[in-house]
Structures are given as C-alpha cells and as structure tokens.
VMD Tcl script that draws the C-alpha trace (Angstrom):
set ca {
  {125.96 89.61 90.71}
  {127.31 92.34 92.60}
  {125.10 94.59 94.73}
  {125.50 97.22 97.43}
  {124.13 97.08 100.94}
  {124.06 99.68 103.55}
  {122.03 99.69 106.87}
  {120.97 103.20 108.21}
  {121.64 103.92 112.04}
  {117.86 103.54 112.64}
  {118.10 100.04 111.19}
  {116.34 100.41 107.75}
  {118.28 98.43 104.89}
  {119.17 99.91 101.47}
  {120.40 97.52 98.74}
  {120.93 98.23 95.11}
  {122.38 96.82 91.90}
  {123.78 99.38 89.27}
  {123.07 98.62 85.63}
  {124.99 101.22 83.75}
  {123.80 99.92 80.25}
  {120.16 101.06 81.10}
  {118.53 104.53 81.64}
  {115.94 103.51 84.01}
  {115.39 102.14 87.48}
  {113.01 100.30 89.56}
  {112.62 101.11 93.30}
  {110.58 99.30 95.99}
  {110.17 99.73 99.42}
  {109.56 96.04 101.06}
  {107.82 95.73 104.09}
  {107.88 92.73 106.62}
  {104.14 93.07 107.14}
  {101.66 90.61 105.52}
  {98.52 88.59 106.53}
  {100.40 86.26 108.56}
  {101.10 89.04 111.07}
  {97.54 89.97 111.78}
  {95.60 89.49 114.84}
  {92.17 88.26 114.20}
  {90.50 91.71 114.50}
  {93.30 92.94 112.13}
  {92.44 90.27 109.34}
  {92.94 92.05 105.85}
  {94.71 95.08 107.50}
  {97.91 94.45 105.61}
  {96.09 94.80 102.31}
  {93.99 97.47 103.32}
  {96.83 99.56 104.61}
  {98.59 99.07 101.19}
  {95.19 100.80 99.48}
  {95.20 103.57 102.18}
  {99.12 104.68 101.74}
  {98.23 105.57 98.35}
  {95.66 108.09 99.61}
  {98.72 109.89 100.85}
  {99.85 112.01 103.93}
  {99.10 115.48 105.33}
  {101.46 116.94 102.64}
  {100.56 114.84 99.75}
  {97.06 114.08 98.63}
  {96.32 110.91 96.55}
  {95.67 113.03 93.37}
  {99.26 114.81 93.88}
  {100.92 111.47 94.14}
  {99.33 109.97 90.86}
  {100.11 113.34 89.08}
  {103.73 113.38 90.22}
  {104.44 109.99 88.90}
  {102.31 110.54 85.64}
  {104.24 113.61 85.03}
  {107.38 111.73 84.48}
  {106.03 108.87 82.78}
  {106.62 106.34 85.89}
  {104.72 103.29 86.57}
  {103.96 102.61 90.22}
  {101.83 100.25 92.22}
  {101.78 98.02 95.25}
  {100.98 94.44 96.31}
  {100.29 92.39 99.47}
  {101.18 88.94 100.35}
  {101.13 86.48 103.40}
  {104.69 87.75 104.35}
  {105.39 91.31 103.30}
  {104.06 94.23 101.32}
  {105.76 96.21 98.62}
  {105.40 99.68 97.13}
  {107.21 100.33 94.04}
  {107.87 102.47 91.10}
  {109.76 102.27 87.64}
  {110.92 105.32 86.15}
  {114.05 107.30 84.36}
  {117.20 107.30 86.54}
  {117.16 110.83 86.56}
  {113.64 110.76 88.35}
  {114.48 108.46 91.05}
  {114.75 111.32 93.89}
  {111.03 111.70 93.18}
  {110.16 108.25 93.82}
  {112.40 107.78 96.90}
  {110.65 111.08 98.25}
  {106.99 110.16 97.35}
  {107.32 106.46 98.72}
  {108.92 107.72 101.88}
  {106.35 110.13 102.72}
  {103.54 107.47 101.90}
  {105.07 104.85 104.23}
  {106.08 106.98 107.24}
  {103.31 109.88 107.51}
  {100.07 108.35 106.18}
  {97.16 110.47 106.76}
  {94.35 107.72 107.52}
  {91.49 110.24 106.59}
  {88.10 108.69 107.76}
  {86.73 109.62 104.39}
  {89.27 107.68 102.47}
  {89.15 104.50 104.80}
  {85.34 104.61 104.12}
  {85.78 104.70 100.61}
  {88.55 102.07 100.18}
  {86.51 99.78 102.40}
  {83.96 99.46 99.72}
  {87.03 98.87 97.08}
  {88.06 95.85 99.38}
  {84.83 94.48 99.86}
  {84.42 94.53 95.97}
  {87.62 92.53 95.82}
  {86.32 89.96 98.09}
  {83.28 89.47 96.10}
  {84.90 89.26 93.04}
  {87.14 86.42 94.33}
  {84.10 84.70 95.83}
  {82.92 84.69 92.10}
  {85.89 82.80 90.68}
  {85.73 78.99 91.48}
  {89.63 78.59 91.18}
  {90.21 81.34 93.83}
  {87.62 79.76 96.31}
  {89.31 76.17 95.62}
  {92.56 77.25 96.14}
  {91.79 79.19 99.45}
  {90.15 76.30 100.61}
  {93.35 74.14 100.26}
  {95.35 76.93 101.87}
  {93.00 76.88 104.60}
  {93.31 72.97 104.99}
  {96.94 73.01 104.62}
  {97.91 75.55 107.46}
  {94.76 75.24 109.67}
  {95.44 76.99 112.80}
  {98.53 78.68 111.44}
  {98.95 82.38 110.72}
  {99.29 81.52 107.02}
  {95.88 80.07 106.87}
  {93.69 83.27 106.64}
  {93.05 85.08 103.44}
  {95.02 88.09 102.27}
  {92.11 90.18 101.78}
  {90.52 89.51 105.16}
  {86.82 88.81 105.51}
  {83.62 90.82 104.81}
  {83.25 90.98 108.63}
  {86.70 92.01 109.28}
  {86.68 94.62 106.75}
  {83.22 95.89 107.71}
  {84.32 96.13 111.34}
  {87.86 97.39 110.91}
  {88.20 100.97 112.51}
  {90.81 103.80 111.76}
  {92.08 103.09 115.25}
  {92.83 99.36 114.29}
  {94.46 100.24 110.88}
  {96.48 102.84 112.60}
  {97.40 100.66 115.22}
  {98.54 97.88 112.84}
  {100.72 100.47 110.91}
  {102.20 101.55 114.20}
  {103.07 97.97 115.17}
  {104.36 96.51 112.07}
  {105.92 99.33 109.99}
  {109.31 100.33 111.18}
  {112.73 101.19 109.91}
  {113.94 97.69 110.83}
  {111.26 96.07 109.00}
  {111.83 97.98 105.76}
  {114.11 97.22 102.71}
  {114.58 99.77 100.20}
  {115.67 97.81 96.93}
  {116.60 99.50 93.55}
  {117.94 98.08 90.33}
  {118.94 100.00 87.25}
  {121.25 103.04 86.46}
  {121.58 103.87 90.20}
  {124.55 105.24 92.15}
  {124.46 103.44 95.66}
  {125.68 106.32 97.45}
  {123.22 108.86 96.14}
  {120.38 106.59 96.94}
  {121.59 105.88 100.48}
  {121.75 109.90 100.87}
  {118.11 110.11 99.46}
  {116.77 107.56 101.89}
  {118.51 108.83 104.78}
  {117.40 112.42 104.06}
  {113.81 111.23 103.97}
  {113.66 108.29 106.28}
  {116.79 108.71 108.48}
  {114.88 110.12 111.37}
  {111.97 107.59 111.41}
  {111.75 105.60 114.49}
  {109.47 102.64 115.19}
  {108.92 99.51 117.43}
  {110.98 96.39 117.42}
  {109.35 94.17 115.19}
  {108.62 90.55 116.78}
  {106.95 88.32 113.90}
  {107.24 85.13 116.32}
  {105.26 87.00 118.84}
  {102.67 87.89 116.37}
  {102.48 84.58 115.00}
  {101.67 83.07 118.36}
  {98.44 84.97 118.54}
  {95.30 82.75 118.42}
  {93.76 82.62 114.92}
  {90.09 82.56 114.48}
  {88.34 80.23 111.63}
  {87.57 82.11 108.62}
  {85.77 81.41 105.36}
  {88.58 81.60 102.87}
  {87.59 83.08 99.33}
  {90.96 83.99 97.67}
  {93.91 82.47 95.97}
  {97.06 83.08 97.90}
  {98.83 85.23 95.38}
  {100.30 88.64 95.41}
  {97.34 91.14 95.32}
  {98.28 94.08 93.16}
  {95.98 97.18 92.58}
  {96.01 100.00 90.09}
  {96.16 103.50 91.59}
}
mol new
graphics top color blue
foreach p $ca { graphics top sphere $p radius 0.5 }
foreach p [lrange $ca 0 end-1] q [lrange $ca 1 end] { graphics top cylinder $p $q radius 0.2 }
display resetview
C-alpha cells in the first residue's frame, strides 16, 4: 500500500493515498486530543469542543458550514474518543478544496460564541441522559472505570453533569488552546487525490498556524477525580 506523507514547517502532517479508480475522496483532520487529556475541571471538554467547532468561526456560521457541504452533496461529521478527535468529510474529488478550507477554518479559528456554548451544553446533557438510560452503556462504563481506576482513560468521554454544567467559555477555549496545535494534527485523505495539491491546500489554510508544544505525558500526570461513569467507551459521533 503506497501513501505519501509530508510534514509542514509548523509540524502539521499531511498523509494521503491516491485511488485513481474512484471519483471521490474522504478527508479527515485528526487531533491528538481526547478525554484522557482533560484535567478534572475539563472533563468532557474534548467532546464538547467537537460540537462547538461545527458552530463556526467569526467568518463562517454553523448554517454556512452545513449549507456549503450540502450544496455539493458531501457527508461530514466528527467523533471523539478517549485519545483523539476527528473531523471529516466525504465528497467528490473536485470539491476537496472546499472541505480543506472549511475544516481548516473550524479547527484554527473557532468563535466560541457564548449563546452557542449554552445551547450545546443542553445537547451534551441530553446525550448523558440517554446513555444513563441504556443498561449496556452503564455496565460498560462501570467496567472501564474499574479497569482503569485512577488512570486518565477511566473518565467518560462525555464528562459528567457537574463538569458540563460548570464548564465555562474560558475553560473550553483554554483546552482548545492547550491541545489543538499543528503538531497535534494529522490531515489524512484517501481517494482520487493529488498529494502535492492537498499539501498546497493545507499549507495555504494552516501553514501559518502556530500552537503550543503538546505534552500528553504531562497531561496524563494530572490527578483524576472519581466520576460516575455512564457511557460506553466508543467513538461518539453526532450529526450536524
């Protein structure tokens, strides 16, 4: 299996596999940030942030993002796990520049509008309620909590009612500033894709992005609070 890999000067990695027999492409921006990287007051921030990035930047609104993807018949979504977060789109190969522009804008310039934070807080709380209603989810989270007791992998991806209720804009923005960095992002694409063109697109949108050095080991050493686990340890997707 052949693939091409390029690392931009700011540390962001771009990897692709060309499949000339198709006329579509799947592209994802994978961020080295998951629930294991959260401090106790940030519990659930990775997943909360995933929701908020789809709410747009100062330049793009949530409606503009959705309409742009819908106009070209694209699929787009995201998910959060304990170790990473992914934002992705599937669309025609000719529309790849649209996807790289929008996903880049979402990642590096989130608006964090207070009204949208408050709105999504209710959405996340409802997800927590739904998982508490599923005995399988509850049993699995209890197993994970026992297996990883005291370890960063133990807390639930969604966080808790308390952490989500008390999470402020500064907490979420601070987590984004600490965990989202060029060196923590991999842009991956597969389908009919020219690697040089993809690199040029990403460099145009994200080449000037700078961020902190990411130290997962330091984050993992933070003390972990005991939590009531209510959710299966699976990737959490949401529809936009």
